[in-house]
C-alpha positions as CSV (number, residue, x, y, z in Angstrom):
1,X,-139.9,78.5,19.7
2,X,-138.4,75.9,17.3
3,X,-135.3,78.1,16.9
4,X,-134.8,78.2,20.7
5,X,-135.1,74.4,20.9
6,X,-132.5,74.0,18.2
7,X,-130.2,76.4,20.0
8,X,-130.5,74.3,23.2
9,X,-129.9,71.1,21.3
10,X,-126.8,72.6,19.8
11,X,-125.6,73.8,23.2
12,X,-126.1,70.3,24.7
13,X,-124.2,68.7,21.8
14,X,-121.3,71.2,22.3
15,X,-121.2,70.5,26.1
16,X,-121.2,66.7,25.4
17,X,-118.4,67.1,22.9
18,X,-116.3,69.0,25.4
19,X,-116.8,66.4,28.1
20,X,-115.8,63.6,25.7
21,X,-112.8,65.6,24.6
22,X,-111.6,66.1,28.2
23,X,-112.1,62.4,29.0
24,X,-110.0,61.5,25.9
25,X,-107.3,64.0,26.9
26,X,-107.2,62.7,30.5
27,X,-107.0,59.1,29.2
28,X,-104.2,60.0,26.8
29,X,-102.2,61.8,29.5
30,X,-102.6,58.9,31.9
31,X,-101.5,56.3,29.4
32,X,-98.7,58.5,28.1
33,X,-97.0,58.6,31.5
34,X,-98.0,55.3,32.9
35,X,-94.7,53.7,32.1
36,X,-92.9,56.0,34.5
37,X,-93.8,53.4,37.1
38,X,-96.7,51.6,35.5
39,X,-99.4,53.9,36.7
40,X,-97.1,56.4,38.4
41,X,-98.1,59.5,36.6
42,X,-101.6,58.3,36.1
43,X,-101.7,58.4,39.9
44,X,-99.8,61.7,40.0
45,X,-102.6,63.2,37.9
46,X,-105.0,62.3,40.7
47,X,-103.4,64.1,43.6
48,X,-106.8,65.3,44.7
49,X,-108.0,61.8,45.5
50,X,-108.8,60.6,48.9
51,X,-105.6,58.6,49.3
52,X,-102.2,60.2,49.5
53,X,-99.1,59.4,47.4
54,X,-95.4,59.3,48.1
55,X,-93.6,61.0,45.2
56,X,-89.9,60.8,44.6
57,X,-88.3,63.2,42.1
58,X,-84.7,63.6,41.0
59,X,-83.1,66.8,42.2
60,X,-80.0,68.6,40.8
61,X,-81.5,70.2,37.7
62,X,-82.4,73.9,37.1
63,X,-85.7,73.6,35.3
64,X,-86.9,70.0,35.8
65,X,-87.4,67.5,38.5
66,X,-87.6,64.1,36.8
67,X,-90.1,61.6,38.3
68,X,-88.5,58.5,39.8
69,X,-91.3,56.8,41.7
70,X,-94.9,57.4,42.9
71,X,-96.3,55.1,45.6
72,X,-99.6,54.8,47.4
73,X,-99.1,55.7,51.0
74,X,-101.1,52.6,52.0
75,X,-100.6,49.0,51.3
76,X,-102.7,47.2,48.7
77,X,-105.8,45.6,50.2
78,X,-105.6,43.0,47.4
79,X,-102.3,41.8,49.0
80,X,-103.7,41.4,52.5
81,X,-104.4,37.7,52.3
82,X,-100.9,37.1,50.8
83,X,-99.4,39.1,53.7
84,X,-101.1,36.8,56.2
85,X,-99.7,33.8,54.4
86,X,-96.2,35.2,54.4
87,X,-96.4,36.3,58.1
88,X,-97.4,32.7,59.0
89,X,-94.4,31.3,57.0
90,X,-92.0,33.7,58.7
91,X,-93.3,32.9,62.1
92,X,-93.0,29.2,61.5
93,X,-89.4,29.5,60.5
94,X,-88.7,31.7,63.5
95,X,-90.4,29.2,65.9
96,X,-88.3,26.4,64.4
97,X,-85.1,28.4,64.9
98,X,-84.3,28.5,61.1
99,X,-84.4,32.3,61.1
100,X,-84.0,35.2,63.5
101,X,-86.0,37.6,61.4
102,X,-87.1,38.2,57.8
103,X,-88.3,41.2,55.8
104,X,-90.2,41.4,52.5
105,X,-91.2,44.2,50.2
106,X,-93.4,43.6,47.1
107,X,-94.1,46.1,44.3
108,X,-96.6,45.5,41.6
109,X,-96.1,47.3,38.4
110,X,-99.4,47.2,36.6
111,X,-101.6,48.5,39.4
112,X,-98.9,50.2,41.5
113,X,-99.8,48.2,44.6
114,X,-97.3,47.3,47.3
115,X,-97.0,45.3,50.5
116,X,-94.3,45.1,53.1
117,X,-93.4,43.0,56.2
118,X,-90.8,44.6,58.4
119,X,-89.9,46.4,55.2
120,X,-87.9,49.2,57.0
121,X,-85.7,46.8,59.1
122,X,-82.0,47.1,58.2
123,X,-79.9,44.2,56.9
124,X,-76.3,43.8,55.7
125,X,-76.8,43.5,52.0
126,X,-73.4,41.9,51.0
127,X,-73.3,41.4,47.2
128,X,-76.6,43.2,46.7
129,X,-74.4,46.3,46.7
130,X,-73.2,45.2,43.3
131,X,-76.4,46.5,41.9
132,X,-75.8,50.2,42.8
133,X,-72.2,49.6,41.6
134,X,-73.6,48.4,38.3
135,X,-75.9,51.4,38.1
136,X,-73.0,53.7,38.8
137,X,-70.9,52.3,35.9
138,X,-73.8,52.6,33.5
139,X,-74.4,56.2,34.6
140,X,-70.6,56.8,34.0
141,X,-71.1,55.4,30.5
142,X,-73.9,57.9,29.9
143,X,-71.8,60.7,31.1
144,X,-68.6,59.5,29.4
145,X,-69.4,57.2,26.4
146,X,-66.8,54.5,26.0
147,X,-66.5,53.7,29.7
148,X,-67.7,50.2,29.2
149,X,-65.1,49.5,26.6
150,X,-62.1,50.4,28.8
151,X,-59.8,47.5,29.5
152,X,-58.8,46.9,33.2
153,X,-56.4,44.3,34.5
154,X,-56.1,42.7,38.0
155,X,-52.4,43.2,38.8
156,X,-52.6,42.2,42.5
157,X,-54.7,39.7,44.4
158,X,-57.4,41.3,46.4
159,X,-57.5,40.3,50.1
160,X,-61.0,39.5,51.1
161,X,-62.0,40.0,54.7
162,X,-65.0,37.7,54.1
163,X,-65.3,34.3,52.5
164,X,-68.7,33.9,50.8
165,X,-70.3,30.5,50.7
166,X,-71.9,30.9,47.3
167,X,-69.1,31.6,44.8
168,X,-68.5,30.4,41.2
169,X,-66.4,31.9,38.4
170,X,-63.7,34.6,38.8
171,X,-61.4,36.8,36.7
172,X,-57.8,35.8,36.1
173,X,-54.7,37.6,37.4
174,X,-52.9,39.6,34.7
175,X,-55.6,39.2,32.1
176,X,-57.3,42.3,30.6
177,X,-61.1,42.6,30.7
178,X,-63.4,45.4,29.4
179,X,-65.6,47.1,32.0
180,X,-68.5,45.5,30.2
181,X,-67.0,42.0,30.8
182,X,-66.2,42.8,34.4
183,X,-69.8,43.9,35.0
184,X,-70.9,40.5,33.7
185,X,-68.5,38.7,36.1
186,X,-69.7,40.9,39.0
187,X,-73.4,40.3,38.4
188,X,-73.6,36.8,36.8
189,X,-71.0,35.1,39.0
190,X,-71.0,37.5,41.9
191,X,-67.2,37.7,41.5
192,X,-65.6,39.7,44.2
193,X,-62.4,40.1,42.3
194,X,-64.2,41.7,39.4
195,X,-66.2,43.9,41.9
196,X,-63.0,45.1,43.6
197,X,-61.2,45.9,40.3
198,X,-64.3,47.8,39.2
199,X,-64.5,49.6,42.5
200,X,-60.9,50.8,42.2
201,X,-61.9,52.6,38.9
202,X,-65.4,53.7,39.8
203,X,-66.4,57.3,40.3
204,X,-66.9,57.2,44.1
205,X,-68.8,60.5,44.2
206,X,-71.2,59.3,41.5
207,X,-71.7,56.0,43.5
208,X,-72.7,58.0,46.6
209,X,-75.0,60.2,44.5
210,X,-76.9,57.1,43.3
211,X,-78.0,56.6,46.9
212,X,-78.8,60.2,47.7
213,X,-80.7,60.5,44.4
214,X,-83.0,57.7,45.7
215,X,-83.4,59.4,49.1
216,X,-81.1,57.1,51.0
217,X,-78.2,57.9,53.4
218,X,-74.9,58.5,51.6
219,X,-72.8,55.4,52.1
220,X,-69.5,55.5,54.1
221,X,-67.0,53.9,51.7
222,X,-64.6,53.2,54.6
223,X,-67.2,51.1,56.4
224,X,-67.4,47.3,56.0
225,X,-71.1,47.3,55.2
226,X,-74.1,49.5,54.5
227,X,-77.3,48.5,56.3
228,X,-80.2,48.8,54.0
229,X,-83.9,47.8,54.1
230,X,-85.9,45.7,51.8
231,X,-88.0,48.7,50.7
232,X,-85.0,50.8,50.0
233,X,-83.2,48.2,48.0
234,X,-86.3,47.7,45.9
235,X,-85.8,51.2,44.5
236,X,-82.7,50.1,42.6
237,X,-84.6,47.3,40.9
238,X,-87.6,49.4,40.1
239,X,-85.5,52.1,38.6
240,X,-84.0,49.6,36.2
241,X,-87.4,48.1,35.2
242,X,-88.9,51.6,34.7
243,X,-85.7,53.0,33.1
244,X,-86.4,56.0,35.3
245,X,-82.8,56.6,36.3
246,X,-80.6,55.2,33.5
247,X,-81.6,55.5,29.9
248,X,-83.5,52.7,28.2
249,X,-80.5,51.1,26.6
250,X,-78.5,50.8,29.8
251,X,-81.5,49.8,31.9
252,X,-82.1,47.0,29.4
253,X,-78.4,46.0,29.6
254,X,-78.5,45.9,33.4
255,X,-81.7,43.8,33.7
256,X,-80.3,41.4,31.0
257,X,-77.2,40.9,33.1
258,X,-79.3,40.4,36.2
259,X,-81.3,37.8,34.4
260,X,-78.1,35.7,34.1
261,X,-77.3,35.7,37.8
262,X,-76.4,32.0,38.5
263,X,-77.7,31.8,42.0
264,X,-80.5,29.3,41.7
265,X,-81.2,28.3,45.3
266,X,-83.5,31.1,46.4
267,X,-86.1,33.0,44.4
268,X,-85.4,31.1,41.2
269,X,-86.2,27.8,42.9
270,X,-89.6,29.2,44.0
271,X,-91.0,30.0,40.5
272,X,-91.5,27.9,37.4
273,X,-88.5,27.5,35.1
274,X,-90.3,29.2,32.2
275,X,-90.8,32.5,34.1
276,X,-88.1,35.1,33.5
277,X,-86.4,36.8,36.4
278,X,-83.7,39.4,36.8
279,X,-82.3,39.1,40.3
280,X,-79.3,39.5,42.6
281,X,-78.5,37.9,45.9
282,X,-76.2,38.9,48.8
283,X,-74.7,37.2,51.8
284,X,-73.1,38.8,54.8
285,X,-73.0,38.6,58.6
286,X,-70.6,37.2,61.2
287,X,-70.1,33.9,63.0
288,X,-73.1,34.5,65.2
289,X,-75.6,35.9,62.7
290,X,-75.8,35.3,59.0
291,X,-77.6,37.5,56.5
292,X,-78.9,36.3,53.1
293,X,-81.0,38.5,50.9
294,X,-82.3,38.5,47.3
295,X,-84.2,40.9,45.1
296,X,-85.7,40.2,41.8
297,X,-88.0,41.4,39.0
298,X,-90.4,38.6,38.1
299,X,-91.8,38.9,34.6
300,X,-95.2,37.2,35.2
301,X,-97.3,37.5,32.1
302,X,-99.3,40.7,32.4
303,X,-98.5,41.1,36.1
304,X,-94.8,41.8,36.6
305,X,-93.6,42.6,40.1
306,X,-90.4,43.1,42.1
307,X,-89.8,41.4,45.4
308,X,-87.0,41.8,47.9
309,X,-86.5,39.3,50.7
310,X,-84.0,39.7,53.5
311,X,-83.3,37.1,56.1
312,X,-81.2,36.6,59.2
313,X,-80.3,33.3,60.8
314,X,-77.7,31.2,62.5
315,X,-77.0,28.8,59.6
316,X,-76.4,30.4,56.1
317,X,-77.1,27.1,54.4
318,X,-80.7,27.0,55.6
319,X,-81.6,30.5,54.5
320,X,-82.0,29.9,50.7
321,X,-84.9,27.5,51.5
322,X,-86.6,30.3,53.4
323,X,-86.3,32.6,50.4
324,X,-87.4,29.9,48.1
325,X,-90.6,29.2,50.0
326,X,-91.5,32.9,50.5
327,X,-90.8,33.5,46.8
328,X,-93.1,30.6,45.9
329,X,-95.9,31.8,48.1
330,X,-95.8,35.2,46.4
331,X,-95.6,33.8,42.9
332,X,-98.6,31.5,43.5
333,X,-100.7,34.4,44.8
334,X,-99.6,36.6,41.9
335,X,-100.2,33.9,39.3
336,X,-103.7,33.2,40.6
337,X,-104.6,36.9,40.4
338,X,-103.0,37.1,37.0
339,X,-105.1,34.2,35.7
340,X,-108.2,35.7,37.2
341,X,-107.4,39.0,35.4
342,X,-106.8,37.2,32.1
343,X,-110.1,35.3,32.4
344,X,-112.0,38.4,33.1
345,X,-110.5,40.3,30.1
């Protein structure tokens, strides 16, 4: 009888050890892959859950399909109050005639939550398109090392069909610049001359592939603009934060450049000066309707997030204030949640 009891005790101990081992293995796997999108593969390992997930993988390989993004199919309930606040702000600006419309998409990295308002509406991105151009050149560097060190010279003045309101520094005629330097002018100063010079030497097929890799429509390079939604553009910024498309070195280089963008009237004005942000803005439109958009990665303590805000209005000069106020409302909500999380831990 004693022998039987000992055997049962041993069996229970063995079962308990196996359960603990499996829990440790699951935790290790979840943590190992969480950086793919800060919980992306942790979520992917729970595909049998009650909620569905939208999974984006990179095609074009024979044996692998690299993971780009994993999103909950449903918005985060924790962001519902913030969504109400943002909707009220947008409606107030519409009622006052400051804007015609606005769209917002927010992506949290630590808990993989998201929230959108008109997130699939299309806007003219303007200089936001400099981000996929930046990504293209860094992908060219990965495929052909030394690309960033090539020297290019602007030999003829570029004729611009649009005259942006927010301009600063530009490259000089006849002076040589490395691709690395031109990327800095393009991103930090939003210099259209540097952008045009780079575009002339860019792998156009690779540029198109950046869009199709992310599941977007292939851009028509002969068109004056490429309508894009807030949700779609956020993919570019997320890919840089997660280093899921470019390698780590180039993703770090890209986000560092974006952290030096000198447009300070929109998102930057809506967050404290000690909070880091990697961002890019873009203006577009025609005499009857102006578009101003901005997308940024906000490095908020332990709760980083990406936000893309797109606006349409009659007066371009009034739109930065809209982006500022929406950015501030989001930051205040995120900061409060971050403080609550820190206090609880």
